[in-house]
C-alpha positions in Angstrom: -37.5 -15.3 13.4 -39.4 -16.4 10.6 -40.7 -19.7 10.1 -38.2 -22.9 10.4 -40.4 -25.2 8.7 -41.4 -22.7 5.6 -37.5 -22.6 5.2 -36.9 -26.2 5.3 -39.5 -26.6 2.9 -38.0 -24.2 0.6 -34.7 -25.7 0.9 -35.5 -29.5 0.6 -37.2 -28.7 -2.5 -35.5 -29.8 -5.9 -35.1 -27.4 -8.8 -37.3 -29.4 -10.9 -40.0 -29.8 -7.9 -39.9 -26.4 -7.6 -40.6 -25.5 -11.5 -43.5 -28.0 -11.3 -45.2 -25.6 -8.7 -44.5 -22.8 -11.2 -46.0 -24.4 -14.0 -49.1 -25.4 -12.0 -49.7 -21.9 -11.0 -49.3 -20.6 -14.0 -51.9 -23.1 -14.9 -54.2 -22.2 -12.6 -54.2 -18.9 -13.8 -55.6 -19.4 -17.2 -59.5 -19.7 -15.9 -58.7 -17.1 -13.2 -57.6 -14.7 -15.9 -60.3 -15.8 -18.3 -63.0 -15.3 -15.7 -61.3 -11.8 -15.0 -61.6 -10.6 -18.8 -65.3 -11.6 -19.1 -66.1 -9.6 -15.8 -64.3 -7.0 -17.7 -66.8 -7.3 -20.9 -70.0 -4.9 -21.2 -72.7 -7.9 -19.6 -70.2 -9.0 -16.7 -73.7 -10.8 -15.4 -72.7 -13.2 -17.8 -69.5 -13.9 -17.1 -69.7 -17.1 -15.0 -72.1 -18.4 -17.8 -69.7 -17.9 -20.4 -66.8 -19.5 -18.6 -69.0 -22.9 -17.8 -69.7 -22.6 -21.9 -65.4 -22.4 -22.4 -65.0 -25.3 -19.7 -64.3 -27.9 -22.5 -61.6 -26.3 -24.6 -59.8 -25.1 -21.5 -57.8 -28.5 -21.0 -56.5 -28.3 -24.2 -55.8 -24.4 -24.1 -54.2 -25.5 -20.8 -52.0 -28.1 -22.5 -50.7 -25.9 -25.1 -49.4 -23.5 -22.8 -47.5 -26.1 -20.6 -45.9 -27.4 -23.5 -45.0 -23.7 -24.5 -44.0 -23.3 -21.0 -41.9 -26.6 -21.1 -40.3 -25.4 -24.5 -39.2 -21.6 -23.8 -37.7 -23.2 -20.0 -40.3 -20.4 -18.2 -40.6 -22.5 -15.4 -37.2 -23.1 -14.7 -36.1 -19.4 -14.0 -35.2 -18.7 -10.4 -37.4 -16.0 -8.7 -34.4 -13.9 -8.3 -33.6 -14.5 -12.1 -36.9 -13.2 -13.3 -36.2 -10.1 -15.4 -36.5 -9.0 -18.9 -35.7 -12.5 -20.8 -38.3 -13.7 -18.7 -40.7 -11.2 -19.3 -40.3 -11.9 -22.6 -40.9 -15.3 -22.5 -44.2 -15.0 -20.4 -45.4 -12.7 -23.1 -44.7 -15.6 -26.0 -46.4 -18.1 -23.4 -49.4 -15.9 -22.9 -49.4 -14.8 -26.5 -49.5 -18.7 -27.8 -52.6 -19.3 -25.0 -54.5 -16.7 -26.4 -53.8 -17.8 -30.0 -54.7 -21.1 -29.0 -58.3 -20.0 -27.0 -59.2 -18.1 -29.9 -58.8 -20.8 -32.3 -60.3 -23.5 -30.5 -64.0 -21.1 -29.5 -64.1 -20.7 -33.2 -64.4 -24.2 -34.1 -66.4 -25.4 -31.2 -67.6 -22.0 -29.7 -68.7 -20.3 -27.9 -67.1 -17.5 -30.1 -65.8 -14.3 -28.4 -65.4 -10.8 -29.3 -61.9 -10.3 -31.0 -60.9 -7.6 -28.3 -61.6 -10.2 -25.4 -58.5 -12.4 -26.3 -56.5 -9.5 -26.5 -57.3 -8.5 -23.0 -57.0 -12.1 -22.0 -53.1 -12.2 -23.1 -52.5 -8.9 -21.8 -54.2 -10.1 -18.3 -52.3 -13.3 -18.2 -49.0 -11.7 -18.8 -49.8 -9.4 -15.9 -51.2 -12.0 -13.3 -48.1 -14.5 -14.4 -45.6 -11.5 -13.8 -47.4 -10.8 -10.5 -47.7 -13.8 -8.8 -43.8 -14.5 -9.4 -43.0 -10.8 -7.7 -45.4 -11.8 -4.8 -43.7 -15.0 -4.5 -40.4 -13.9 -4.7 -41.1 -11.0 -1.7 -42.8 -13.9 0.4 -39.9 -15.9 -0.1 -37.2 -12.9 0.9 -39.5 -11.9 4.2 -39.0 -15.5 4.9 -35.1 -15.7 5.0 -34.9 -12.5 6.1 -36.6 -13.0 9.3 -35.0 -16.4 9.5 -31.0 -15.1 9.1 -29.5 -12.0 10.3 -29.1 -9.4 7.9 -26.2 -6.8 6.7 -27.3 -3.2 6.3 -25.1 -1.4 4.3 -24.7 2.1 3.3 -23.5 2.7 -0.4 -21.0 5.4 -0.9 -21.3 6.9 -4.2 -24.8 7.2 -6.0 -23.5 7.4 -9.2 -24.1 4.6 -11.7 -22.0 2.2 -10.0 -23.9 2.4 -7.0 -27.3 2.5 -8.2 -26.2 -0.9 -10.0 -24.9 -1.9 -7.2 -28.3 -1.1 -5.1 -30.1 -2.9 -7.6 -28.0 -5.9 -7.6 -28.2 -5.7 -3.6 -31.7 -6.0 -3.6 -32.3 -9.4 -4.5 -29.6 -10.5 -2.2 -30.6 -13.0 0.5 -28.5 -11.6 3.4 -28.0 -7.6 2.4 -30.4 -4.9 2.7 -29.1 -1.7 1.3 -30.2 1.3 3.7 -28.9 4.6 1.9 -26.9 6.1 -0.4 -24.1 9.2 0.7 -22.4 11.2 -1.8 -20.1 14.1 -2.1 -22.3 15.5 -4.8 -24.7 18.1 -3.5 -27.0 18.0 -6.8 -27.7 14.9 -6.0 -28.0 15.1 -2.2 -32.1 14.8 -1.1 -32.9 12.5 -4.2 -34.0 9.2 -4.1 -32.8 6.5 -6.3 -33.6 3.0 -6.6 -35.6 3.4 -3.7 -33.1 4.8 -1.5 -32.6 8.4 -0.3 -29.3 9.9 -1.0 -27.6 12.1 2.0 -24.5 14.2 2.5 -21.3 12.2 4.2 -21.8 14.6 6.5 -24.4 12.6 7.9 -22.8 9.0 8.2 -22.5 8.8 12.2 -26.0 10.0 12.1 -26.9 7.3 9.7 -25.2 4.9 11.5 -26.7 5.2 14.8 -30.1 5.5 13.6 -30.6 3.0 10.5 -28.4 0.1 12.3 -26.0 0.5 9.5 -23.3 -2.7 9.8 -21.1 -1.8 6.6 -20.1 0.6 4.2 -19.8 0.2 0.5 -17.8 2.3 -1.4 -18.9 2.7 -4.8 -16.5 5.1 -6.1 -14.1 3.2 -8.5 -13.2 6.2 -10.9 -12.0 8.2 -7.9 -8.0 8.2 -7.7 -6.9 5.8 -5.3 -5.7 8.3 -3.0 -9.1 9.7 -2.6 -10.7 6.4 -2.0 -7.7 5.9 1.2 -9.1 9.1 2.2 -12.8 8.1 2.5 -11.8 4.7 3.8 -9.8 6.2 6.6 -12.3 8.8 7.6 -15.0 5.6 8.0 -12.6 3.4 9.7 -12.4 6.0 12.0 -16.2 5.7 12.6 -15.7 2.0 13.4 -17.2 1.3 10.1 -16.5 -1.8 8.4 -15.7 -0.8 4.8 -15.6 -2.6 1.4 -14.4 -1.2 -2.0 -15.9 -2.4 -5.2 -13.1 -3.1 -7.6 -12.1 -0.7 -10.5 -13.3 -1.4 -14.2 -9.6 -2.7 -14.6 -10.1 -5.4 -12.4 -13.5 -6.4 -13.6 -12.2 -7.0 -16.8 -9.3 -8.9 -16.2 -6.5 -6.0 -16.6 -5.1 -6.3 -13.0 -2.0 -7.6 -14.3 -1.9 -4.3 -16.4 -2.4 -2.6 -13.3 0.1 -4.2 -10.7 2.3 -3.2 -13.2 2.1 0.4 -12.4 5.3 0.9 -10.0 6.4 4.0 -8.1 9.0 6.0 -10.2 12.4 5.2 -8.8 14.0 7.3 -6.6 17.3 8.2 -8.5 14.7 10.5 -10.7 14.5 13.0 -7.9 17.8 13.6 -8.1 17.7 16.5 -9.3 21.1 16.3 -11.3 23.0 13.9 -13.6 24.0 11.4 -11.3 27.9 11.1 -10.8 29.6 7.9 -12.6 32.9 6.9 -11.1 33.7 3.5 -12.5 36.3 1.9 -10.0 38.8 0.7 -13.3 42.0 0.3 -11.5 41.0 1.0 -7.9 39.1 -2.2 -8.2 42.5 -4.1 -7.5 42.6 -2.9 -3.9 39.6 -5.1 -3.3 40.4 -8.1 -5.8 41.7 -11.4 -4.7 41.2 -9.8 -0.8 39.1 -10.9 1.7 36.6 -8.1 2.5 34.5 -7.6 5.3 31.2 -5.2 5.6 29.3 -4.6 8.5 26.1 -3.9 8.2 26.0 -6.3 5.0 22.2 -5.9 4.8 21.3 -2.7 4.5 20.7 -0.5 1.8 24.6 0.7 1.7 25.8 -2.4 3.2 24.0 -4.7 0.6 24.9 -2.1 -2.6 28.5 -2.6 -1.2 28.6 -6.2 -1.4 27.4 -6.1 -4.9 29.8 -3.9 -6.2 32.7 -5.2 -4.3 31.9 -8.8 -5.6 32.0 -7.2 -8.8 35.8 -6.5 -8.3 36.1 -10.3 -7.7 37.7 -11.0 -4.1 38.7 -14.0 -2.9 36.3 -13.9 0.2 33.3 -11.6 1.3 32.3 -11.5 4.7 28.9 -10.7 5.2 28.8 -9.2 8.9 25.2 -8.3 9.8 23.4 -7.8 13.2 19.5 -8.3 11.5 18.9 -12.1 10.6 16.2 -11.4 7.9 18.6 -8.9 6.4 21.6 -10.9 6.2 19.3 -13.9 5.0 17.9 -11.7 1.8 21.6 -10.3 1.2 23.5 -13.4 1.2 20.4 -15.2 -0.9 20.7 -12.8 -3.6 24.3 -12.9 -4.0 24.8 -16.7 -3.8 24.6 -17.6 -7.2 26.5 -14.4 -8.4 29.6 -15.7 -6.0 29.3 -19.2 -7.1 29.6 -17.8 -10.9 32.7 -15.6 -10.1 34.7 -18.1 -7.4 34.2 -15.9 -4.8 33.3 -17.5 -1.6 30.9 -15.5 0.6 30.4 -15.8 4.3 27.4 -14.9 6.6 28.1 -13.9 9.9 25.5 -12.8 12.3 26.7 -10.9 14.7 27.0 -7.2 16.3 30.2 -4.4 15.8 29.4 -4.3 19.8 31.0 -7.2 20.6 34.8 -7.3 20.6 35.6 -11.0 21.2 33.4 -11.8 17.9 34.6 -8.9 15.9 38.5 -10.1 16.6 37.5 -13.7 16.2 35.8 -12.8 12.3 38.8 -11.0 11.7 41.9 -13.1 12.4 39.7 -16.6 11.6 39.1 -15.5 7.9 42.3 -13.2 7.7 40.3 -9.9 6.5 42.2 -7.2 4.5 39.6 -4.9 4.2 36.7 -3.7 6.0 33.8 -1.4 4.7 32.6 -0.2 7.8 28.8 0.4 7.0 26.8 -1.1 10.5 25.7 1.6 12.4 22.0 3.2 13.5 21.2 6.0 11.2 17.6 7.5 12.1 17.7 10.5 13.8 14.3 10.6 15.4 15.3 6.8 16.4 18.6 7.5 18.3 17.1 10.8 19.3 14.9 9.1 21.6 17.0 6.4 22.1 20.4 8.0 22.6 22.5 5.8 24.9 22.3 2.5 22.1 23.1 4.8 19.3 26.2 5.9 21.4 27.5 2.0 22.1 26.9 1.0 18.8 28.2 3.6 16.5 30.9 5.0 18.9 31.6 2.1 20.8 31.2 -0.6 17.8 33.1 1.5 15.5 35.6 1.6 18.1 35.7 -2.3 18.4 36.0 -3.0 15.0 38.5 -0.5 14.0 41.1 -1.9 16.8 40.6 -5.3 16.1 41.6 -4.4 12.7 44.7 -2.7 13.7 45.3 -5.5 15.6 44.7 -8.0 12.9 46.8 -5.8 10.3 43.8 -5.4 8.1 45.2 -3.1 5.0 42.2 -0.7 4.4 39.3 0.4 7.2 36.8 2.8 5.6 34.2 3.8 7.7 30.9 5.1 5.8 30.0 8.3 7.6 27.1 11.0 7.0 26.7 15.0 6.9 25.0 14.6 9.6 28.3 14.5 11.6 29.1 18.4 10.5 28.3 20.7 13.4 25.5 17.9 14.3 21.9 19.1 16.2 21.2 15.5 16.9 22.7 12.5 18.8 23.1 10.4 15.7 24.7 12.8 14.1 27.4 13.8 16.9 27.8 9.7 17.4 28.9 9.5 13.9 31.5 12.7 14.3 32.8 10.9 17.2 33.4 7.5 15.4 35.1 10.0 12.8 37.0 11.7 15.4 38.0 7.8 16.9 39.7 7.0 13.1 41.3 10.2 12.7 43.2 9.6 16.3 44.1 5.4 15.5 44.9 6.8 11.6 47.7 8.9 13.5 49.3 6.1 15.4 48.6 3.2 13.2 51.4 2.4 11.2 49.7 -0.6 9.4 46.1 -0.1 8.6 45.1 2.8 6.7 41.9 4.4 8.3 39.6 6.5 6.4 36.3 7.9 6.1 33.7 8.7 3.7 30.8 11.4 4.5 28.0 12.1 2.1 24.5 13.3 2.4 21.0 11.8 2.0 20.9 8.6 0.0 17.8 8.1 -2.4 16.1 5.0 -1.8 17.6 3.9 0.9 15.3 2.5 4.2 14.1 5.2 5.7 14.8 7.8 3.3 12.4 10.5 2.5 11.4 9.3 -1.1 10.0 6.0 -0.3 8.3 7.3 2.5 6.7 9.7 0.4 5.7 7.3 -2.0 4.0 5.2 0.9 2.2 8.3 2.3 0.7 8.5 -1.6 -0.2 5.1 -1.5 -2.1 5.2 1.7 -4.1 8.2 0.5 -1.9 11.0 2.1 -1.0 13.6 3.6 2.4 13.6 2.7 4.5 15.0 5.7 7.4 17.9 5.7 9.0 18.8 8.8 9.6 22.1 7.6 9.1 24.2 4.3 12.8 25.5 4.3 14.0 22.3 5.1 16.9 21.6 2.2 19.3 18.3 1.9 21.9 17.1 0.1 21.2 13.7 -2.0 22.8 11.0 -3.7 22.2 7.9 -5.2 22.8 4.4 -3.2 25.3 3.5 -6.4 26.8 6.7 -6.2 27.5 6.7 -2.5 29.2 3.5 -2.9 31.2 4.5 -5.9 32.4 7.1 -3.7 33.4 4.7 -0.7 35.1 2.2 -2.5 37.2 4.8 -5.2 38.0 7.0 -2.0 39.4 3.8 0.3 41.5 2.7 -3.0 42.9 6.2 -2.7 43.2 6.5 1.1 46.6 7.4 2.6 45.1 7.4 6.2 42.8 9.8 8.5 41.2 11.5 5.3 37.7 12.7 5.4 36.4 12.4 1.9 33.5 14.0 0.5 31.6 14.1 -2.8 30.7 17.1 -4.8 26.8 16.6 -4.8 25.6 19.8 -6.1 23.2 22.1 -4.8 20.7 21.1 -1.9 17.2 20.3 -2.5 13.9 22.1 -1.2 12.2 19.0 0.5 8.8 20.9 0.0 9.8 20.7 -3.4 10.8 17.2 -3.8 7.5 16.3 -2.0 5.2 18.1 -4.6 7.3 15.9 -7.7 6.9 12.7 -5.9 3.4 13.8 -6.0 3.1 14.5 -9.2 5.1 11.7 -10.5 2.8 9.4 -9.2 0.3 10.7 -11.6 -1.6 12.6 -8.6 -2.5 16.8 -8.1 -1.8 18.5 -5.0 -4.2 19.3 -3.0 -3.7 23.1 -1.3 -5.4 26.7 -1.2 -5.0 26.9 -5.1 -6.5 23.6 -5.5 -8.7 22.2 -3.0 -10.1 19.4 -5.0 -6.6 18.2 -5.8 -5.7 14.4 -4.8 -2.6 14.8 -2.1 -1.8 17.2 0.6 1.4 18.2 2.0 1.0 18.8 5.9 3.8 21.3 7.8 4.6 18.9 10.9 7.4 20.7 12.5 10.8 19.9 13.1 11.7 16.7 14.9 13.8 16.5 17.6 17.4 17.2 16.5 16.8 18.3 12.9 18.6 21.0 11.2 17.1 22.9 8.5 20.1 22.4 6.4 22.9 20.0 6.4 26.5 20.6 5.7 29.3 18.4 4.5 32.5 19.9 5.7 33.5 21.8 9.1 35.5 24.1 6.9 35.7 25.4 3.1 39.1 24.4 2.7 38.6 21.2 0.5 41.5 19.5 -1.6 41.0 18.2 -4.9 41.9 14.6 -5.8 42.6 12.9 -8.9 38.5 12.7 -9.6 36.8 16.3 -10.4 33.9 15.3 -8.0 35.7 13.5 -4.7 37.2 15.9 -2.0 39.3 15.8 1.0 38.5 18.1 3.7 41.2 19.2 5.8 39.7 19.3 9.7 40.9 19.3 12.9 41.2 16.3 15.3 41.3 15.6 18.9 44.3 13.9 20.7 44.6 11.0 21.9 44.5 12.0 25.0 41.3 13.7 24.2 39.8 10.9 22.6 40.7 8.8 25.9 39.5 11.1 27.9 35.7 11.2 26.0 35.4 7.3 25.6 36.3 6.5 29.3 33.4 9.4 30.3 30.7 8.0 27.7 31.6 4.0 29.1 30.8 5.6 32.5 27.8 7.0 31.2 26.4 3.8 29.3 27.0 2.0 32.3 25.3 4.4 34.7 22.3 4.6 32.1 22.9 8.4 32.3 21.4 10.2 29.1 22.1 13.9 30.2 25.7 12.8 31.3 26.4 11.2 27.9 24.6 14.4 26.5 27.4 16.8 28.1 30.1 14.7 26.9 28.6 15.3 23.3 28.6 19.6 23.9 32.1 19.3 25.3 33.8 17.3 22.8 31.9 17.2 19.3 32.2 21.1 17.7 29.3 22.2 17.0 27.0 20.0 18.8 23.7 21.8 20.6 21.0 19.2 21.7 17.7 21.1 21.1 18.8 23.7 18.4 17.3 22.6 15.7 16.5 25.6 14.2 20.4 26.0 13.2 21.3 26.9 9.5 24.4 26.0 7.9 26.0 29.7 7.1 
């Protein structure tokens, strides 16, 4: 530990008091420098006698030096700020002092050789610089011993890193210890007094040199590259700080903030299908429309497009409080301007009493059922809640709609319902079969469903996932290089749902011509390149982002299908088809429902899977490599 008394003394002195000390030291250097200069002369034994002879003129020389120093502000320069400009001021003061000495000695004696004055001026500059450097080091030692120091490793030995090291050498609380750099030509060199090591030796340096923190000094590197380095260092338990980019330093941060990821729809690989509602909008105009799952990606877009049709009332039915709040806040002003009443309802479709109450109290005429658990791996890991929500939630809402005399009930389904290999797809297929059964027996309500593929930009969909992985430095993960998927935009999906719902007569399964299936590996490359980065692979090992193949997840197919058969019936819209598919009888549906209720009541996952295997065509749990023919 340092001497507390010395630190207190340094801290208690004002800036002005410190300047007096600097000035006094500079003045004391004049006779010492003059003695040193005289000693260097050919007759050094006469140096002391010569100095005594010069004593009468020294007060005037010192007065001139004091005035020159104060005029230039040299005593006010802080020790840690003493650099090129201050050295120049020192040289000017020394020169004026030497000129004053020369003039006075020429007038009053004793006269010295011209070279003596030159040596005096040069020596005075060096002594003034040396005393300040020495004082600075003494003060640093005192502070360093009194307070704990942060020992840092600088990652990057380029221009930025060396400038950072120079700046930190005068810092009160930070000690730069060494550099690490990926550039092999720099490794082993010594820059700014610090050795450059390979990144492979970071762990060794941390242990042997007590490193507390790593400072990343590589702002020119791409964001993914920096993110990869930071992740690697953090895994070693190190605190990492990154130097800001040049754009941030010069105030261009606002411009950088405006750089956003490419919109997901740009990766569609085909022209987006635009299906204006036109006369179909009349099926929703001046009606009370309920949208379940209103806060989700599809549900919120349904809300926007239905609102544009000017219903008399829009009921937002949502389980998530945050999602309901968000969509309600977004639509409230537009609804006010359109004269449409919006009613937010926080609830679950698995609560039959609440569902019946909402439909009857608001006089709902059209139901758009988008509420579902849709993420394949999550439902696969939690099959019973997934089946309860997707199957019984649909049954509750559909039966209540029939009892309440709702005009139309439209189910949002999925291509994963076709010969599903996962519980989520099987649950959606059972929801379709329930609706087909109700459609056959219903005399008032029109029940229909719309089946489509993956929606670009929806929560948990692949493009936002890839963009998030890229923002964190990668890698981008793909389950299998052979995986392909059909894609559509959220807007397309909702236009299809509303258009088909208006056309439905009851029991139809509507599908959309979605073009060709897109290889996910190709999509991953496109997302990486669109973000301005390069793919790192065997052909380009210096690239920014790599793609990792992680294997198919439980219940995942290589390719999805849109229909159980190839028999498609055309509709009035060229891109909308109606699939002719077999359905279960009323007794078969009732048998399945009874068995599923018993499995849920007993918490028996195996029994629930056996029921799916029996009643859902194509379902085979664990057959993850199934491919469409």
